[in-house]
C-alpha positions as CSV (number, residue, x, y, z in Angstrom):
1,M,196.7,10.6,139.6
2,R,199.3,8.2,138.2
3,E,201.9,10.9,137.8
4,N,201.2,12.2,141.3
5,R,201.8,8.8,142.8
6,I,205.1,8.4,140.9
7,V,206.4,11.8,141.9
8,N,205.5,11.3,145.5
9,A,207.0,7.8,145.6
10,L,210.3,9.0,144.0
11,K,210.6,12.0,146.3
12,T,210.5,9.7,149.3
13,R,213.6,8.1,147.9
14,G,215.4,11.4,147.4
15,T,214.8,11.7,143.7
16,R,214.4,15.2,142.4
17,C,211.3,15.7,140.2
18,I,210.3,18.2,137.4
19,A,206.7,19.0,136.5
20,M,205.5,20.5,133.1
21,I,202.2,22.3,133.0
22,I,201.3,21.2,129.5
23,S,198.2,23.2,128.8
24,W,196.8,26.6,129.5
25,D,193.9,25.3,131.6
26,N,195.6,22.7,133.7
27,L,196.0,24.9,136.8
28,T,192.5,26.4,136.8
29,S,190.1,23.7,135.7
30,K,191.8,20.3,136.2
31,G,191.9,20.0,139.9
32,I,194.8,20.1,142.4
33,I,198.3,18.7,141.7
34,N,198.8,16.4,144.7
35,A,202.6,16.4,144.5
36,A,205.5,18.8,145.2
37,P,207.9,18.9,142.3
38,D,211.2,20.6,142.7
39,L,211.0,22.4,139.4
40,V,207.9,23.5,137.6
41,L,208.0,24.5,133.9
42,V,205.2,26.8,132.8
43,W,204.3,28.7,129.6
44,N,204.3,32.3,130.7
45,K,204.2,34.7,133.6
46,L,200.4,34.3,133.9
47,M,200.8,30.6,134.7
48,A,203.7,31.2,137.0
49,D,201.6,33.7,139.0
50,E,198.7,31.2,139.1
51,Y,201.0,28.4,140.3
52,E,202.5,30.6,143.1
53,Q,199.0,31.9,144.1
54,L,197.4,28.4,144.3
55,Y,200.3,26.3,145.6
56,S,202.1,28.7,148.0
57,L,199.3,27.7,150.4
58,F,201.0,24.4,150.8
59,G,204.5,25.8,151.6
60,N,207.5,25.7,149.3
61,V,206.4,25.8,145.6
62,G,209.9,24.9,144.3
63,A,211.6,26.6,141.4
64,L,209.6,28.1,138.5
65,R,210.8,28.6,134.9
66,M,208.9,30.1,132.0
67,T,209.7,28.3,128.7
68,G,207.0,29.4,126.3
69,V,204.8,26.8,124.7
70,P,207.1,23.9,123.5
71,R,204.6,22.3,121.1
72,F,203.9,25.6,119.4
73,G,207.5,25.9,118.2
74,I,206.6,24.1,115.0
75,Y,204.4,27.1,114.0
76,A,207.3,29.4,113.7
77,K,208.1,27.9,110.3
78,P,205.3,27.9,107.6
79,P,204.3,24.5,106.3
80,D,205.5,23.2,103.0
81,P,203.0,24.4,100.3
82,L,203.4,21.2,98.4
83,K,202.4,19.1,101.4
84,V,199.3,21.4,101.9
85,A,198.4,20.9,98.2
86,V,198.8,17.1,98.4
87,F,196.7,17.0,101.6
88,R,193.9,18.9,99.9
89,G,194.2,16.7,96.8
90,K,193.9,13.5,98.8
91,L,190.6,14.8,100.1
92,G,189.4,15.7,96.6
93,I,189.4,19.4,97.4
94,V,189.9,21.5,94.3
95,P,192.2,24.5,94.5
96,R,189.4,27.1,94.2
97,A,187.4,25.6,97.1
98,C,186.9,27.5,100.3
99,V,187.6,25.2,103.3
100,I,186.0,25.6,106.7
101,L,187.7,23.5,109.3
102,F,185.5,22.6,112.3
103,S,187.5,21.0,115.2
104,T,185.2,19.1,117.5
105,G,185.7,19.5,121.2
106,A,185.9,17.1,124.2
107,V,182.9,14.8,124.4
108,K,182.7,15.2,128.1
109,H,182.1,19.0,127.5
110,H,179.8,18.6,124.5
111,V,177.8,15.4,124.3
112,C,176.6,16.2,120.8
113,Q,178.2,18.7,118.4
114,D,176.2,17.7,115.3
115,Y,174.3,21.0,115.4
116,V,177.4,22.9,114.4
117,I,177.9,20.6,111.4
118,E,174.3,21.0,110.5
119,D,174.6,24.8,110.7
120,L,177.7,24.7,108.5
121,L,176.0,22.5,105.9
122,E,173.1,25.0,105.9
123,Y,175.6,27.8,105.3
124,A,177.3,25.9,102.5
125,R,173.9,25.0,100.8
126,T,173.9,28.1,98.6
127,R,177.7,28.3,98.4
128,P,179.0,25.5,96.2
129,E,182.6,26.6,96.6
130,V,182.5,25.7,100.4
131,V,183.9,22.5,101.7
132,I,183.6,21.6,105.4
133,M,186.4,19.6,107.1
134,V,185.5,18.1,110.5
135,R,188.6,17.3,112.6
136,C,187.5,14.8,115.1
137,H,188.6,15.0,118.8
138,P,190.4,11.9,120.1
139,G,187.3,11.2,122.3
140,D,184.9,11.1,119.3
141,E,183.4,7.7,118.5
142,P,184.1,6.5,115.0
143,G,180.5,5.9,114.0
144,K,178.8,8.9,115.5
145,Y,178.8,11.0,112.3
146,E,177.7,8.3,109.9
147,R,174.4,10.1,109.1
148,F,176.4,12.8,107.4
149,S,178.1,10.4,104.9
150,G,175.9,11.5,102.0
151,Y,177.2,15.1,101.8
152,K,179.7,15.6,99.0
153,N,181.1,18.8,100.4
154,L,181.9,17.3,103.8
155,R,185.1,15.6,104.8
156,F,185.9,13.9,108.1
157,L,189.5,13.8,109.5
158,P,189.6,10.9,112.0
159,S,191.6,11.2,115.2
160,F,194.6,8.9,116.0
161,R,192.4,6.9,118.3
162,Q,190.0,6.2,115.5
163,C,193.0,4.9,113.6
164,K,193.6,2.4,116.5
165,E,196.4,4.3,118.1
166,D,196.7,5.0,121.8
167,I,199.0,8.0,121.6
168,P,199.4,10.7,119.0
169,P,201.8,9.9,116.2
170,S,205.1,11.7,116.0
171,D,203.9,14.0,113.2
172,F,200.7,14.9,115.0
173,L,201.5,18.7,115.2
174,E,202.8,18.8,111.6
175,T,199.5,17.3,110.5
176,L,197.5,19.8,112.5
177,Q,199.5,22.7,111.0
178,I,198.8,21.4,107.5
179,Q,195.1,21.0,108.2
180,L,195.0,24.6,109.3
181,A,197.0,25.8,106.4
182,A,194.7,24.0,104.0
183,S,191.7,25.8,105.5
184,Q,190.4,29.4,105.1
185,V,189.0,29.5,108.7
186,C,188.9,27.4,111.8
187,I,185.8,26.9,114.0
188,Q,186.2,25.6,117.5
189,I,184.3,25.2,120.8
190,A,186.2,26.4,123.8
191,S,189.4,24.4,123.1
192,T,193.1,25.0,122.7
193,M,192.5,25.1,118.9
194,L,191.8,28.7,119.5
195,L,195.5,29.1,120.2
196,D,196.7,26.7,117.5
197,A,194.7,28.6,114.8
198,A,195.8,32.0,116.0
199,A,199.5,30.8,116.2
200,C,199.1,29.8,112.5
201,D,197.7,33.2,111.7
202,K,194.4,31.7,110.7
203,P,190.9,33.3,111.3
204,V,189.1,31.5,114.1
205,I,185.5,31.5,115.2
206,S,184.5,30.4,118.7
207,I,181.1,28.8,119.0
208,A,179.3,30.0,122.2
209,Y,175.8,28.6,121.6
210,D,174.0,25.3,122.0
211,A,171.8,23.1,119.9
212,H,168.8,24.5,121.8
213,P,168.6,28.2,123.0
214,Q,166.9,27.3,126.2
215,V,169.9,25.4,127.6
216,P,170.7,26.8,131.0
217,Y,174.1,28.4,131.6
218,R,175.3,25.7,134.0
219,A,174.9,23.1,131.1
220,S,175.8,25.5,128.2
221,V,179.0,25.7,126.2
222,R,178.9,29.4,127.1
223,R,180.3,28.7,130.6
224,F,183.6,27.3,129.3
225,Y,184.6,30.8,128.0
226,D,184.4,32.1,131.5
227,Y,187.2,30.0,132.9
228,A,190.2,31.9,134.2
229,H,192.5,30.9,131.4
230,Y,190.3,32.7,128.9
231,Q,190.4,36.0,130.7
232,P,193.6,37.3,129.0
233,L,192.0,36.6,125.6
234,R,188.9,38.8,126.1
235,L,189.9,41.1,123.2
236,L,190.5,38.1,120.9
237,L,187.1,36.5,121.9
238,K,185.3,39.8,121.3
239,E,186.4,39.6,117.7
240,N,185.7,35.9,117.0
241,I,183.0,34.6,119.3
242,V,179.4,33.9,118.0
243,H,176.3,33.4,120.1
244,D,173.9,31.9,117.5
245,R,173.8,30.6,114.0
246,T,172.9,33.9,112.5
247,A,176.0,35.4,114.0
248,L,178.1,32.5,112.7
249,F,176.9,33.0,109.1
250,A,177.5,36.8,109.4
251,K,181.0,36.2,110.7
252,L,181.8,33.8,107.9
253,D,180.5,36.2,105.3
254,A,182.5,39.0,106.8
255,L,185.7,37.0,106.7
256,A,185.0,35.9,103.1
257,E,184.5,39.5,102.0
258,N,187.9,40.4,103.7
259,G,189.7,37.6,101.8
260,W,189.9,35.4,104.9
261,Q,192.5,37.5,106.5
262,A,193.2,36.8,110.1
263,P,193.4,39.7,112.6
264,K,196.8,40.5,114.0
265,W,196.8,38.1,116.9
266,Q,200.4,38.7,118.1
267,S,199.7,41.6,120.5
268,V,196.9,39.6,122.1
269,L,198.7,36.3,122.3
270,K,202.1,37.4,123.4
271,T,201.2,37.1,127.1
272,V,199.7,33.7,126.7
273,M,202.1,32.1,124.3
274,N,205.2,33.9,125.5
275,L,206.3,34.9,122.0
276,S,209.5,36.4,123.4
277,T,210.7,32.8,123.5
278,P,211.2,31.9,119.8
279,E,212.4,28.3,120.4
280,P,210.4,27.0,123.4
281,A,211.3,23.4,123.0
282,R,215.0,24.3,123.1
283,T,214.4,26.7,126.0
284,T,212.6,23.9,127.9
285,A,215.5,21.5,127.4
286,Q,218.0,24.2,128.4
287,C,216.0,24.9,131.6
288,I,216.0,21.2,132.5
289,Q,219.8,20.8,131.8
290,E,220.7,24.0,133.8
291,W,218.6,22.7,136.8
292,L,220.2,19.3,136.7
293,D,223.7,20.8,136.6
294,A,223.0,23.2,139.5
């Protein structure tokens, strides 16, 4: 709402404006953009087609440019192994440990995600080599996981907001890449972590079940996987989605038996991440400069 007001106010004064669609679900699940930017930067052709389809109803949609995913450019270079080893060492994780990274989702979507942690602890109960890292979403409250403090094989990674910061630090994406590199598998609930993990060539499991089996679809996490932005990833979801705890355990066992090797995501992700653009941040800057110079 704030950005819309700024754009509309500036345009009345003759100032040209640029919009960046910063995430894959912004066009289909975040409401209408009540502004008319002169240039719109999107990730890929799918998003460009969505923008034209949804906003051509209001007249001129302005210029569109496909830049790739600027923030994913960091994943083109593997992380420093020494930094990964230091990160694990600071958490007291021995080299032989098998690390499961669980990334919590938005609290407004999932009021309580403790059941996933409980299931992972049950999985690890007979597997002493397993360590569970919980990467907290920025919306998580600092004290909500205190009841898990007694588990020696559980580590919590606080969000930047839990560290009293209002915005992500400058090394936010580098830290995320190191967290993924330090793990054998990533578990997530209908979030962009699916793309982050896949971009880092990391096995990923998507949770599509609730704490109670009788939760109706309208209130279930299952519904989030039916949003339009997930449709191009159907093949990826078919390989990694689990609908109950038994399936989660079976998937973890299968990955362990296969040496935690990730499937080859590239063919599935190329339409979403626009992998034909190897340096998306530079491409974005170039698009902006060319448009300003025109």
